[in-house]
N, C-alpha and C positions, 0 to 999 in steps of 0.2 A: 504493499499499499504506500509506503513512502515515496515510491517512484512517481506516482501520479501527480502529487503536488509539486515535485521537482520539475516534472515535464511541463506542467502548466506554468510554472514560474519561468522556465526556460523559454517556452513559446511566447509568454507575455514580454519577456525582456527582448527577444528577437523582433517582436512586432513593434515595440516602442523604438528600438534602434532603427528599424526600417522606416518608421514614420518620421523620425528625427532626420534621417538621411534624405528622405523625400522632401521635407521642408527646406533643407539646406540647399536643394537643387531648384527650388522654385524661383523663376525669374521675376524681376520687378519691372512692370511696364513703364514706359515713358509717360509723362503727364498727358492725359487725354488720349492715350494710344494703347497699342497691343504689342506684345512680344511673344513669339513662339520659338522655342529652342528644341531642336531635334538632337537626341542623343543616340549614338551608335552602340548597340548591344548585340553581340553575336552569341548564338547558342552553341552547345557542344559540337554540333555538326558544322559550324562555321557559317550558318545562315544568319543574315542580318535580321534583327528585329528592332526597327527604329521605334523610339518612344518620343512623344511630344509633351512638353510642359508649356502651357500657354497661360498668360495672365493679361487681363484687360482692365484699364481704368474706367469701369462702368459708372462710377460716381460722377465723373466729368462729362461723359458722353451719352450715357443711357444705352450703350451697346448691349445687344442681346445675343447676336450670333454673327459668325463669319462663315460664308458659304462659297463653295467652288469645287475644285477637283485637285487631287494629288495623284501624279503618276510616279511610281517607283520603277526606274528603269535600270536593268543591268547593263552597264557600259560596255561589257565584253560580248554578250550574247544578244542584246537588244530585247530580251524578255521583259515584259512589263506587268505591273499590277496597278490597276486604276481604282482609286477609292474616293468616294465623295469627301470633300473637305467640309467639315462641320465642327466648328468650335462653338460651344454654347456657354453663356455666362448668366445663368438665371439667379445665382445666389452670391452677390457680393458680400464681402466682410464689412466690418464697421468703417473701414477706411475707403470703401468703395471699389475695392479690387476683387475681381472674380477670377476663378482659375478653372482650367480644364486640362485634363491629362488623358493620354491615349497611348496604347502600344499597338504597333501594326505588325501583322503576319503577312509577309509577301509571298507570291505564288512560285517563286524560283529559289534555287539554292545559291543565292548571291551573297558574297561577302560584303561587309559595309564599305570597304575601300573601293569596291566596283559599283556601288549603288549611287545613281543619280536620282535626285528628288526634284521633280518638276511640279511646282505649285501654281495653280491658277485661281486667283481670288476673283470671284464673280460678283458678289454683293454682300452687304451686311443688312441686318435688321436691328431695329432699336426698340426698346421697351415701349416708348410712347406711341408708335404707329405700326408695330409688327402686325401682319406679315409683309408690310411694304418693303420692297427691295430698294436700298439706297447705297450710296457710296460709303465705303469704310473710312475710318479715321485716316488722315494723311500720314500720321506717324505710326505706321504698322510695320513691324520688323519680323522677318523669319531668319533664324540663324541656325548654324549647325554647331554642335558641341565638338566637332572634329570627327575624323574617321570616315566621312563620306566622299565619294568621287566629286560630287557637286550638289549644290542646292540652288535652284533657279526659281525666281518668283516673277509671275506675270500678273499685273493688275488690270483687270478688265472692268472694274467697278467705277472707274473714274468718270465715265460718261453718264452715270445715273444721276 
């Protein structure tokens, strides 16, 4: 019986450490803007599993979501995985900052160093008039935490 409480204590300690680590990796958005940071994580088989940490200053903008498309392309074989881009910010903290996190499973056995991430931002929605499609905040940044072949961003929202 003494092993069960020890196992529970160990699991709790690991969970708290993981939460602390995740908090340390949370990006800080620019005033009135959005920042999205991709991190390259590879599984034991060498396949890339990109993860995203996104933060938005929703207190200043009323931003609710960013929509578009992300194509993950193997730079060596040209294999692709297309996934809708959807960052949601329904619950800001007391400072008006809302966060979104995701982990992506791609359809190819691509190493992170060979993975190109092609992001197309199509439109944003805002709390006050959603689902109306509008331009996103001008100070929106997509960054790679290193380890990818490239990250490219195309903004199609500016004409809205």
